C-alpha positions as CSV (number, residue, x, y, z in Angstrom):
1,X,11.3,7.8,-19.0
2,X,10.8,5.1,-16.2
3,X,7.9,3.4,-17.8
4,X,9.2,-0.1,-17.3
5,X,7.9,-2.2,-14.4
6,X,9.8,-5.1,-13.0
7,X,8.8,-8.0,-15.3
8,X,8.6,-11.7,-14.8
9,X,12.2,-12.1,-15.9
10,X,13.2,-10.5,-12.6
11,X,10.9,-12.7,-10.5
12,X,11.6,-16.2,-9.1
13,X,9.5,-17.9,-11.8
14,X,11.7,-21.0,-12.2
15,X,11.0,-21.9,-8.5
16,X,7.3,-21.2,-8.8
17,X,6.9,-23.2,-12.0
18,X,9.0,-26.2,-10.7
19,X,5.9,-28.3,-9.9
20,X,2.2,-28.6,-10.0
21,X,-0.4,-26.9,-12.2
22,X,2.1,-25.2,-14.5
23,X,-0.3,-23.7,-17.0
24,X,-2.6,-22.2,-14.4
25,X,0.4,-20.7,-12.6
26,X,1.9,-19.2,-15.8
27,X,-1.4,-17.4,-16.4
28,X,-1.6,-16.2,-12.8
29,X,1.9,-14.8,-13.1
30,X,1.1,-13.0,-16.3
31,X,-1.9,-11.4,-14.6
32,X,0.1,-10.4,-11.6
33,X,2.7,-8.7,-14.0
34,X,-0.2,-6.8,-15.6
35,X,-1.4,-5.6,-12.2
36,X,2.0,-4.1,-11.6
37,X,2.2,-2.5,-15.0
38,X,-1.1,-0.8,-14.4
39,X,0.1,0.4,-11.1
40,X,3.3,1.9,-12.4
41,X,3.6,5.2,-10.5
42,X,5.8,7.0,-13.0
43,X,3.2,6.5,-15.8
44,X,0.4,7.3,-13.4
45,X,1.8,10.7,-12.8
46,X,3.5,11.4,-16.1
47,X,0.5,10.6,-18.2
48,X,-1.8,12.9,-16.1
49,X,0.3,16.0,-16.3
50,X,0.2,18.2,-19.4
51,X,2.1,21.4,-19.8
52,X,0.4,23.8,-22.2
53,X,2.5,27.0,-22.6
54,X,2.7,28.5,-19.1
55,X,-0.1,26.3,-17.7
56,X,-0.2,22.9,-16.0
57,X,-3.2,20.9,-17.0
58,X,-4.3,17.8,-14.9
59,X,-7.6,16.3,-15.8
60,X,-10.1,19.2,-15.9
61,X,-7.9,21.5,-13.7
62,X,-5.7,24.3,-15.1
63,X,-2.9,25.8,-13.0
64,X,-1.1,28.8,-14.4
65,X,2.6,28.9,-13.7
66,X,3.1,32.3,-12.0
67,X,6.0,31.5,-9.6
68,X,8.2,28.6,-8.6
69,X,7.3,24.9,-8.5
70,X,8.2,22.8,-5.4
71,X,7.8,19.1,-4.8
72,X,7.4,16.9,-1.8
73,X,6.9,13.1,-2.4
74,X,6.3,10.5,0.3
75,X,5.9,6.8,0.2
76,X,7.3,3.7,-1.5
77,X,6.7,5.2,-5.0
78,X,8.0,8.6,-4.0
79,X,11.0,8.6,-6.3
80,X,9.2,7.3,-9.4
81,X,6.4,9.9,-9.0
82,X,8.9,12.6,-8.4
83,X,10.9,11.6,-11.5
84,X,7.7,11.9,-13.5
85,X,7.3,15.5,-12.3
86,X,10.9,16.2,-13.0
87,X,10.6,14.9,-16.6
88,X,7.5,17.1,-17.1
89,X,8.7,20.3,-15.5
90,X,12.5,20.1,-15.4
91,X,14.3,23.3,-14.2
92,X,11.0,24.9,-13.3
93,X,11.4,23.0,-10.0
94,X,12.9,25.2,-7.4
95,X,13.2,22.7,-4.5
96,X,12.0,19.3,-3.5
97,X,12.4,16.2,-1.4
98,X,11.3,12.6,-1.8
99,X,11.0,10.5,1.3
100,X,11.0,6.8,0.5
101,X,11.7,3.4,2.0
102,X,15.2,2.1,2.3
103,X,16.2,0.5,-1.0
104,X,13.6,2.3,-3.0
105,X,15.9,5.2,-4.1
106,X,16.2,6.1,-7.8
107,X,18.4,9.0,-9.1
108,X,16.7,12.4,-9.2
109,X,18.1,15.7,-10.6
110,X,16.2,18.5,-8.9
111,X,14.8,16.7,-5.9
112,X,16.7,15.3,-2.9
113,X,16.0,11.8,-1.7
114,X,15.7,10.7,1.9
115,X,15.5,7.0,2.7
116,X,13.7,6.1,5.9
117,X,12.1,3.4,8.0
118,X,9.0,1.4,7.0
119,X,6.7,0.1,8.4
120,X,8.2,1.5,11.6
121,X,9.4,5.1,11.3
122,X,13.0,6.1,12.3
123,X,15.2,9.2,12.7
124,X,15.4,9.6,8.9
125,X,11.6,9.7,8.7
126,X,11.8,12.7,11.0
127,X,14.7,14.3,9.1
128,X,12.8,13.9,5.8
129,X,9.7,15.4,7.2
130,X,11.6,18.4,8.6
131,X,12.9,18.9,5.0
132,X,9.3,18.8,3.7
133,X,8.3,21.4,6.3
134,X,11.2,23.6,5.4
135,X,10.0,23.5,1.7
136,X,6.4,24.2,2.7
137,X,7.4,27.4,4.4
138,X,9.2,28.6,1.3
139,X,6.0,28.3,-0.9
140,X,4.5,31.7,-1.6
141,X,1.0,32.5,-2.9
142,X,2.0,32.4,-6.5
143,X,3.9,29.2,-6.2
144,X,2.8,25.6,-6.8
145,X,3.6,22.7,-4.5
146,X,3.2,19.2,-5.9
147,X,2.6,16.8,-3.0
148,X,3.0,13.2,-4.3
149,X,1.5,10.5,-2.0
150,X,1.9,6.7,-2.2
151,X,1.6,3.7,0.1
152,X,3.9,3.7,3.1
153,X,3.7,7.5,3.4
154,X,2.2,7.4,6.8
155,X,5.3,5.7,8.4
156,X,7.7,7.7,6.3
157,X,6.2,11.2,6.9
158,X,6.5,11.6,10.6
159,X,6.5,14.7,12.9
160,X,5.2,14.1,16.5
161,X,2.9,16.6,18.1
162,X,4.2,18.7,20.9
163,X,4.9,16.7,24.1
164,X,5.4,13.5,22.1
165,X,8.6,11.9,20.9
166,X,9.6,9.8,17.9
167,X,9.9,6.8,20.3
168,X,6.3,7.3,21.3
169,X,5.3,7.2,17.7
170,X,7.4,4.1,17.0
171,X,5.9,2.3,20.1
172,X,2.3,3.1,19.1
173,X,3.0,2.0,15.5
174,X,4.4,-1.3,16.5
175,X,1.5,-2.0,18.8
176,X,-1.1,-1.1,16.2
177,X,0.5,-3.1,13.4
178,X,0.5,-6.3,15.6
179,X,-3.1,-5.7,16.8
180,X,-5.0,-6.7,13.7
181,X,-6.4,-3.2,13.4
182,X,-7.4,-2.2,9.8
183,X,-5.2,0.4,8.1
184,X,-7.8,3.2,8.3
185,X,-8.1,2.6,12.1
186,X,-4.3,2.7,12.5
187,X,-4.3,6.0,10.6
188,X,-6.9,7.5,12.8
189,X,-4.5,7.2,15.7
190,X,-1.5,8.3,13.7
191,X,-3.2,11.4,12.5
192,X,-4.0,12.6,16.0
193,X,-0.4,12.2,17.2
194,X,1.1,14.1,14.2
195,X,1.7,17.7,13.3
196,X,1.6,16.9,9.5
197,X,-1.1,14.2,9.1
198,X,-4.9,14.7,9.0
199,X,-4.6,17.8,6.7
200,X,-2.2,19.6,9.0
201,X,0.5,19.8,6.4
202,X,-1.9,21.4,3.9
203,X,-2.7,24.2,6.4
204,X,1.0,25.3,6.2
205,X,1.0,25.9,2.4
206,X,0.1,29.4,1.1
207,X,0.4,28.6,-2.6
208,X,-1.5,26.1,-4.8
209,X,-1.1,22.6,-3.4
210,X,-1.6,19.8,-6.0
211,X,-1.7,16.4,-4.3
212,X,-1.3,13.5,-6.7
213,X,-2.2,10.2,-4.9
214,X,-1.5,6.6,-5.6
215,X,-4.0,4.9,-3.4
216,X,-3.1,2.0,-1.1
217,X,-6.3,2.2,1.0
218,X,-9.5,0.1,0.6
219,X,-12.2,2.3,-1.0
220,X,-9.7,5.0,-2.0
221,X,-10.6,7.3,1.0
222,X,-8.3,10.3,0.6
223,X,-8.3,11.1,4.3
224,X,-6.8,7.6,5.0
225,X,-4.1,7.4,2.4
226,X,-0.8,8.1,4.1
227,X,-3.0,9.5,7.0
228,X,-4.3,12.3,4.7
229,X,-1.6,15.1,5.1
230,X,-3.5,17.2,2.5
231,X,-7.1,16.2,3.1
232,X,-9.7,17.2,5.6
233,X,-10.3,14.5,8.2
234,X,-13.7,13.4,9.7
235,X,-12.1,11.5,12.6
236,X,-11.6,12.8,16.1
237,X,-9.5,12.3,19.2
238,X,-12.5,10.2,20.5
239,X,-12.3,7.9,17.5
240,X,-8.5,7.5,18.1
241,X,-9.3,6.6,21.7
242,X,-11.9,4.0,20.7
243,X,-9.5,2.3,18.3
244,X,-7.0,1.9,21.2
245,X,-9.7,0.6,23.5
246,X,-11.1,-1.8,20.9
247,X,-7.8,-3.4,20.3
248,X,-6.7,-3.6,24.0
249,X,-3.9,-1.1,23.6
250,X,-4.9,1.7,25.9
251,X,-2.8,0.4,28.8
252,X,0.1,-0.6,26.6
253,X,0.8,2.7,24.9
254,X,3.1,5.3,26.5
255,X,1.4,7.3,29.2
256,X,2.3,10.6,27.4
257,X,0.4,9.4,24.4
258,X,-2.7,8.5,26.4
259,X,-2.6,11.8,28.2
260,X,-2.3,13.7,24.9
261,X,-5.3,11.9,23.4
262,X,-7.4,12.5,26.5
263,X,-6.5,16.2,26.4
264,X,-7.6,16.2,22.8
265,X,-10.9,14.7,23.7
266,X,-11.4,17.6,26.1
267,X,-10.7,20.2,23.4
268,X,-7.3,21.2,24.8
269,X,-5.4,20.1,21.7
270,X,-6.2,21.3,18.1
271,X,-8.1,18.7,16.1
272,X,-7.2,17.6,12.5
273,X,-8.4,19.7,9.5
274,X,-12.2,19.7,9.2
275,X,-12.9,21.8,6.1
276,X,-11.8,21.8,2.5
277,X,-9.1,24.4,1.7
278,X,-9.6,26.4,-1.5
279,X,-5.9,26.1,-2.6
280,X,-5.7,22.3,-2.3
281,X,-6.5,19.8,-5.0
282,X,-6.5,16.1,-4.2
283,X,-6.3,13.9,-7.3
284,X,-6.1,10.0,-7.3
285,X,-3.9,8.9,-10.2
286,X,-3.7,5.1,-9.3
287,X,-5.5,2.5,-7.2
288,X,-6.2,-1.2,-6.8
289,X,-9.5,-0.7,-8.6
290,X,-7.6,0.4,-11.8
291,X,-5.1,-2.5,-11.3
292,X,-7.9,-5.1,-11.0
293,X,-9.6,-3.7,-14.1
294,X,-6.3,-4.1,-16.0
295,X,-6.0,-7.7,-14.8
296,X,-9.5,-8.5,-16.0
297,X,-8.7,-7.1,-19.4
298,X,-5.5,-9.2,-19.6
299,X,-7.4,-12.3,-18.5
300,X,-9.8,-12.0,-21.3
301,X,-6.9,-11.7,-23.7
302,X,-5.5,-15.0,-22.3
303,X,-8.8,-16.7,-23.0
304,X,-10.1,-16.6,-19.4
305,X,-13.5,-15.2,-18.4
306,X,-12.7,-12.5,-15.9
307,X,-14.7,-11.7,-12.7
308,X,-13.7,-9.0,-10.3
309,X,-15.3,-10.1,-7.0
310,X,-14.4,-7.0,-5.0
311,X,-11.8,-4.2,-4.7
312,X,-12.4,-3.8,-1.0
313,X,-11.4,-7.2,0.5
314,X,-10.7,-7.0,4.2
315,X,-10.5,-9.2,7.2
316,X,-8.1,-11.7,8.8
317,X,-5.9,-13.1,5.9
318,X,-6.3,-16.8,6.7
319,X,-10.1,-16.4,7.0
320,X,-10.5,-14.3,3.8
321,X,-8.6,-17.1,2.0
322,X,-11.1,-19.7,3.1
323,X,-14.0,-17.6,1.7
324,X,-12.1,-17.0,-1.5
325,X,-11.2,-20.7,-1.8
326,X,-14.8,-21.7,-1.2
327,X,-15.8,-19.8,-4.4
328,X,-13.1,-21.5,-6.3
329,X,-14.3,-24.9,-5.1
330,X,-17.8,-24.1,-6.1
331,X,-16.7,-23.2,-9.6
332,X,-14.5,-26.2,-10.0
333,X,-17.0,-28.8,-8.7
334,X,-20.3,-27.4,-9.9
335,X,-19.4,-24.8,-12.6
336,X,-21.2,-22.1,-10.6
337,X,-21.4,-19.1,-10.1
338,X,-19.0,-18.9,-13.0
339,X,-17.9,-21.4,-15.7
340,X,-14.4,-22.4,-16.5
341,X,-11.9,-21.4,-17.8
342,X,-12.0,-18.2,-15.7
343,X,-10.1,-15.8,-13.5
344,X,-11.5,-14.5,-10.3
345,X,-9.9,-11.3,-9.1
346,X,-10.0,-9.3,-5.8
347,X,-8.2,-6.3,-4.4
348,X,-8.0,-5.1,-0.9
349,X,-6.0,-5.3,2.3
350,X,-6.2,-8.3,4.6
351,X,-4.7,-8.2,8.1
352,X,-3.0,-10.6,10.5
353,X,-3.7,-10.5,14.3
354,X,-0.5,-11.5,16.1
355,X,-0.5,-13.1,19.6
356,X,2.9,-13.9,21.2
357,X,6.2,-13.8,19.4
358,X,5.5,-14.2,15.6
359,X,7.5,-16.2,13.0
360,X,8.2,-14.7,9.6
361,X,5.5,-13.8,7.1
362,X,2.9,-11.4,6.0
363,X,-0.8,-11.2,5.2
364,X,-0.4,-12.3,1.5
365,X,1.8,-15.2,2.4
366,X,-0.7,-16.2,5.1
367,X,-3.5,-16.0,2.6
368,X,-1.6,-18.2,0.2
369,X,-0.8,-20.8,2.8
370,X,-4.3,-20.9,4.1
371,X,-6.0,-21.3,0.7
372,X,-3.6,-24.1,-0.1
373,X,-5.8,-26.2,2.2
374,X,-9.0,-25.3,0.4
375,X,-7.8,-26.0,-3.2
376,X,-6.0,-29.3,-2.6
377,X,-7.2,-31.9,-5.2
378,X,-8.7,-29.1,-7.4
379,X,-6.6,-29.8,-10.5
380,X,-5.6,-26.9,-12.9
381,X,-6.1,-24.3,-10.2
382,X,-3.6,-21.7,-9.1
383,X,-4.0,-18.8,-6.6
384,X,-1.7,-15.9,-6.3
385,X,-1.6,-13.3,-3.5
386,X,0.5,-10.3,-4.2
387,X,1.4,-7.2,-2.2
388,X,1.9,-4.7,-5.0
389,X,4.8,-3.0,-3.2
390,X,6.9,-6.2,-3.5
391,X,7.3,-6.7,0.3
392,X,4.7,-8.5,2.2
393,X,5.2,-7.9,5.9
394,X,8.8,-7.7,7.1
395,X,10.1,-10.1,4.4
396,X,11.6,-10.1,0.9
397,X,8.6,-11.9,-0.6
398,X,5.6,-10.2,-2.2
399,X,3.3,-13.0,-1.3
400,X,2.7,-16.5,-2.5
401,X,1.6,-18.7,-5.5
402,X,0.0,-22.0,-4.6
403,X,-1.9,-24.7,-6.5
404,X,-3.7,-28.0,-6.0
405,X,-0.4,-29.7,-5.2
406,X,1.0,-27.3,-2.7
407,X,-0.8,-28.7,0.3
408,X,0.8,-32.2,-0.2
409,X,4.2,-30.7,-0.7
410,X,3.8,-29.0,2.6
411,X,2.7,-32.2,4.3
412,X,5.6,-34.2,2.7
413,X,8.0,-31.5,4.1
414,X,6.7,-32.3,7.6
415,X,4.9,-29.0,7.9
416,X,1.8,-28.7,10.2
417,X,-0.1,-26.0,8.3
418,X,-2.4,-25.1,11.3
419,X,0.6,-24.8,13.6
420,X,2.4,-22.5,11.1
421,X,-0.6,-20.3,10.7
422,X,-1.0,-20.0,14.4
423,X,2.7,-19.1,14.7
424,X,2.5,-16.7,11.7
425,X,5.5,-18.4,10.1
426,X,4.1,-18.6,6.5
427,X,7.3,-17.4,4.9
428,X,9.4,-20.4,6.0
429,X,6.6,-22.9,5.1
430,X,6.1,-21.5,1.6
431,X,9.8,-21.3,1.0
432,X,10.1,-25.1,1.6
433,X,7.7,-25.8,-1.2
434,X,8.8,-23.2,-3.7
435,X,5.6,-21.2,-3.3
436,X,7.0,-17.8,-2.2
437,X,6.5,-15.0,-4.8
438,X,9.6,-12.8,-4.9
439,X,9.4,-9.8,-7.3
440,X,11.9,-7.5,-5.7
441,X,11.1,-3.8,-5.1
442,X,8.2,-2.7,-7.4
443,X,8.4,1.0,-6.6
444,X,4.6,1.1,-6.3
445,X,1.9,0.2,-3.8
446,X,-1.9,0.0,-4.5
447,X,-2.9,-2.6,-1.9
448,X,-2.9,-6.3,-2.4
449,X,-4.3,-8.3,-5.3
450,X,-5.6,-11.8,-5.2
451,X,-5.9,-13.8,-8.5
452,X,-7.3,-17.3,-9.0
453,X,-6.9,-19.0,-12.4
454,X,-9.3,-21.9,-12.8
455,X,-8.9,-24.0,-16.0
C-alpha cells in the first residue's frame, strides 16, 4: 500500500531552519506535513472503496459487478489513485490508463501510464487522452468505468474540438495562465475548446461511470475540477467569450479559436453537458477543506489554538499576503482577534498577474516574499505557503517559509523586494535567504495551504 506521504526528512528542512524563529518554523513544517498526509491520494481512494462479495460499495452507493472494470485516471495524483483501485480490485480490471505529469509516474500492474505536459499540454497529453477515449468506447452497459480526477487534469486531458489544433490549445493556455484569470475562469474557456471537458467525456460512456475526485478547486465545484469531464456544466460559450474579453485576450488568441467560440455563441457548435446523467456518480474524496481541518487538529496537539480563516482564499498572491499578514500583526501586537500561541490556517488558490517577461517563481513563493515585509520585527512568527502538489509555478519549489528575520536577510543580500515582486522573481530572492520550501513531488494536489504559527 502506498500510504506514506513524503515526510519532512525528504524536505530541505536544514536550510529552512538555519536561521530565525526556529521553534515557530518547526511547528509550521509539522503542520504542512500533516496537510500532505491528509491529502494522500492513495488513502483517499483506497479507504473509500469497499468490495463486499460481487458489489463495490462507496459511501452510500452500491455498484454490482456484472461486467468488466475499466480505469481512466488524470492529474498529478493519477498514479496513486489508480494504484489504490488496483489494490482493491486487482485482476477485475480489464483495461486502464493513467495520464500524469512528467516525473509523477509510479509502477502500475494493470493500468498503463502516460506522462505528459503540465501546466501546458503537449503531444503526450493528446496521446493519453486518445487512449482514454479508446477505453471509453469499450465500456458496455454492464461494465464499470472508474474515472479518477486530480489537480492538473485539465492540462493533461486534452482533445481539441473539430477545427482546432493542439497548438491552438497550448497558445490559449499560456495566455490564460499569464493573465491573472482565476482557475475556474480558465476552465470555462478550456471546456468550450475541448471534446472531453465540460461533461463531454461522460456522454461517451454507456456503462456505470464512477468519478472519484481529489479537488484542487476553490469551493470544490465539480464542474471546475479538471474542467469537469464527467460533470454537467452551467457555463456557456458566451461566458468563455467574456473571460477572454475581461482579461484582454480576445485579440491575442488564434483567429480559429475566436471564430469557433463566436460560432458557439450563435448555436452552431454543441454546448457542454447541461443535465445530470443517470449512469454517472461524482464523488469528492479529498479537498483543501479536509486538509485544513487536519492541520487544525494537529495544531491543537502541538499546543496551538487553531483557527481556519477560510478555505476559499483567492486574489493576487502578494495582496492576499498583506491581508493575511495584517491579521498576524493584530494578533501579535494586540492579542486580538485571537490570543497566542495560535495557528491561523487558510486554503485556496491565489494568482499572479504577469506583465512583460517574468522571472522565476509562483503564487506561493510570491505570497511568502510579500508577507515577509509585513511580519518583520514580529518575533516568534513563521508563515508557510505551500502548493500541495510540490511544484509552485514552473519551479522545483512548493512555496516558501518566512519569519520575522527573513526581510532583513533579503535586504542584507541586496534584494529590492518591491522590484522582485514586480518582476515576479520570488524564487531567486527566497533562495538567497534559505526561505524556499522544497518538498519534491507529493503526488497529490488540493490547492494551496497557508499556515501562520504565532508563539
